[in-house]
N, C-alpha and C positions, 0 to 999 in steps of 0.2 A: 503492499499499500503506498502510495505517495501520501507522508505528511503534510504536506503544504498544499493539497486540497484545498477549495475554498468551502466552507461549508453548506454557503447558500447556494453553491453552482448545482447544476445537473448530477454533475461527477458526487459531490460530496453529500447530497440527499439521497441519492439514490444509496449509498455506501450507508449511511447513516439507517434509511429505510431497512436495509438487510441484515441491521446487527439484531441478535434476538434482544426483545426486550422495549424497543425502540418503534413508537408508533410514529403517523405522522405529525401529532400535535408535540411529540416528543422531540421529535428531530426541527421542527420548525422552532421549539423552544431553544435547542442546544445550537441552534443557526443564527440566532439572536444574541446568544451570549459567549459564542466562540467563533473565530477568525476562522479556525483550519481543522482540518478532520485529527491531527496532529495533539492539536491543544484539546481534543476532546478525550482522543485517546489518553492521554497523559494527565485530563482531571482527577485530585483529589475527589473521595466520595462524598467529603463536604461542599464542593461546588457544585456537585451534579442532584438534581431532586430525587426525593426518597425512592420514586420507583427504579432508579438506575443504580441509587449508590451501594445499595446490597449486593446488585452484578457487578460493580467494578471490582470486587474483591474474588470474584470470582471466574470463572473457564472465560464467562463471555468477556471478557476484556483484555482476554491473552491475543497473541499476536494469530494467532492461527485464526481467529473466528474474523478478527479485521483483515483478515485476506483474502479469506471465503468472501466476505462481503465486499472486497473489492472486486473480487473477480469475477462476481454474479453483475455489479456495476459496466463491467468490459463486457458482458457477455449480451447486459442490454441493448448497448450503446450500439455494438454491432449487428448486431439483429436490428437495431433500430434502422441501421445506414441501409441494410438489407431490404427491407422493409417500406423505404423511402417514409419512416415517421420521423418526425421533429420531437426530440425530449425538451420539454420547457419546465426551469422553473419557477416557482413563484414569481422571483425576481427580476426575470426574463423580459424584454422589451412585446414578446409576441404572446404572452400569457393574458388571458382575456381579463381587459382592463373589471370590470365588474365580477366577475369571477374571484378576483384577486381580493375584493373587500369580505367575503363572508367570511364568519368566526371558524367554521372546517373547512375552509379550504384546502385539495390535496397543494402537497408541499411540490410535486411533479404530475405534470398530464403528460399525454402523448396525442399526439396531430398529426393527419392524414392529410394531406391535399392545402386547400388555400383557407387559411385564417387571417385575412387582412385586417392591420391593424386599427382600429378607428370603425371598426363595420359596429352596426346598430342591430343589436340581439333582438328576439321576441321570440319567448318558446310560446308551442302552439301544440297543445294534448290533448290527449282526452282517452275514451274509450276503444277496448279496442272489438267492438262490437257495435257501430253507430248505427242510426236507425236512419231513415231517409234525409231526417231533419239534418242529423252529425256530419252527413256527408255533407250535402247541400252549403250548410255555413261553415265548414273547413275548408270549403274549396272556394268560395265567395271573400272569406276573412284575407284569408292566407294569400290569395292571389291578388286581394288589393293591398297587403301589406308588403307581399315581392314587390309591385309596382311603383309603390312609393319607397323605396330602398332601403328595407330590411332584412334584415337576414332572417329565415326560419330556422328557430331550434325545432331539434322532435325528438323521441328517441328511437327509431326505424322501427318501430313494435308493428304490429296489424293494426286496420284498423285508425283511427285520426291519425295515427303518426305517420303511417304511410301515407292516406291521403294528402297530410300538410306538405311532405318533399314533392310528392307528385306538380300539386300544386304550385309550390314555388321552381319548380323544374320548368313546368309549363307555362308561368310567367316571367322564362329568364331570368329567376334571382335567384338568389344565395341560399343556400343552406346547409346546415349540421344536423349530423347523426351525432348524438351523443350516445355511446355505448360503454356496458357493464361488463364487457368482455377487454382480454388484448385484441391490438390492432391488427394481426396477424390472419384474423378472422372476422364473421361476420354472425351476428345473431339478432335475430332469427336470420338461418341459413338461406329460406327459399325469400329473403329480401335481399339477398345477395347483387342479383341484377339492379334492382333499384340503388342497394348503394354504390355501386360501380358507376352508376349516370350520374349522381352526386360527385364525384370525383372528377368523371370527365367535366362534367359543367360548372367547372372550379369552384364547388362546396369541398368541404370535412367533412370528415370523422374526427370524435376528436373522445378521450378516455380518461383514466386515473387509474386503470388497470395495468400492469407492466405483462408482456408478451407470455401466452400460457396461461391466462387465467380464465374461468369458465364465465359465464352469464347464470350464476347463481341468484335463487328469489336477495340473498340478502345484497348483494353487488347492484342488482337490479332498484332495489330501495333507492341504496345511495347514490345510484347515477342519476337518480331523479331530483334531487340537491344540485347537483350541476347545470341541470338544461336552465331552472328558474336561477339560478346563479351567478349563470354570465349573462343573464338576459334582462331587459332593463323591465318586463313586465312576462305575466304570464297570460295566458288565452287559454280556457279549458273549454272547448267545444262542444263538448257532452259526457257528460258522467252522471252514473247512479251513484248512491250513498255509500259504497261500498267499489273499491277496486283501486288499481296502481295510481290513476288521477289523481287521487287522491292523498300520496304521498307527495307529489309532486306541489300539489295544492296546499300542503300544509307548510314543505318548504318554503315555499312563495313568498307565505303569511309570516312567517318565523323570518325571513329574511328581509322583514318590509319590504317587498316588492310589491307595487300593483297587480291585482289581480282583477281580469275581465273575461266576462262571461257571455253569449247570445241566450237570449231567454226566448223559450221554446212558446208558443200559445196553441190554443185548440187543441186539437188530436194529438199534437207533439208533448203536449204539456201532459199528456196521461199517461207516456210512456215511463215506464221503467227508468230508463236510461237517462233519460228528464232530473230524477227526483233529485240529485245531487246539486247541478245547475241552478235549479229553483232554491232549494234550500240555498247558498249560498249568495243568490241574489235576492233573497227575500226575509229571513232567519236571521234575525239578532244574537247576539254572543251568545249565552247563556242556554237559550234555545239552540242554538245550531252546534254546540259544543254536547249539549247532551244527543244528538241525532246522529255527529257524527262519532260519539262516543272519546272525545279526545282527553288525552291525559295530559298531565304535567305540564310544563312550560306551555304548550299549544293551548289548551284548556283556558291558564289563566291570561292568554293574549286575547283570546276570542271574547273570554268574559269582561274584559276589564278596558282595552283597545277598540272591539267592536260591540260593545255592549249597548249602545243605541244607535246601530245601524249593520248592514252586512255587510260580508269583508269584500263584494265580488261587486264591480263595478259592471252595472249592467247593459250590455249591445243590444237593443229594439230593434232589430233590423238597418237595413242599409241607411238609414237615417242617422245613425248612430256613428258611423263608420268617419266621419270628418272631428266628432267628438274624442274616440280612440283616438285616431291618429293626436288629436292634439295632449290627449293626456300623455301618451309616449314622450313628445316630443319635452313636454314638460318636465317628467323625470329625467328627461336624457340635461333639461337647463338646470333643474335646480343641484344635480351633482357634477353639473363643471361648475357652478357659483360655491357650491359648495367647497369642493377640491384647490378651489381658488384663493379662498380665506384660510382653510383648516391645513394641517399636514396629513391627515389622515380622516377616513371615512368608518363611517359603521350605519349600514342598512338600517338599522331600526332608527333613526333619524326621520325615516320617510314616512 
């Protein structure tokens, strides 16, 4: 291992993350307090967090462990070159600006394709089994957003995600597929051709998972925070009261980002897949928390911040598209002004 490698660099963070007992938050903590890997390796137990101080006197901190971690880092970097994947640390310029601001950001991300700096991102998500209403609003809203210069962020899943990526491509827009697995493959496999089209059209794949990592349920849920985290807002096109979309909704609100939802009417409002959207646009804090069976910090957020209003901004047909665009643009303006006057940004201020 080269002891002079900077902790906050890609090589430094990958090496730290490969050490037993060091997770993402601890790796970030070490990178803010030590300049090089050598300084971490030689730190005393008193200089380390409690979770590591006990390991520092055991075999975890022997040279063999560090050499194995560094070898893994070299293999990842070599594989990234073969796969045409960029590995970005949170301090790197190409790391998405908004994603950098979430409290549990990934220290390192993997990007395949084009992820231009300064892009305006909006997450478009929803049920894997949309009805006619979900199908129509997804295509209409995504087309409108893409035509107005917004990059569409979604998860490549079946249903609304697939519709969103396709609508963005049809409008000659930019779209990003956020994956829960390593970027040497695509999940789900049946969307491999769509994933290839995204790259061919100048879009991107993004993941926090190293090569060889499968899209297990835990990773799929954690992936959802990246979709909302890199976006100025999230639009949930259609969802029931349960399901994967509600994870992204939860992350969106906990990250302090704006949440939008097209409101169904008539027979569409009676559909099971519309109940979640109706709850998000009509129910206030405590009632909504009960409906969603929210727990912990999420339940407190709904009860306190949204005690007298629904959390989702309703989109009542095409007449509200201008308002939707204005709300998203306002979010960018507020963030820009805040960054111009402060040295750091916390999304809960919104």
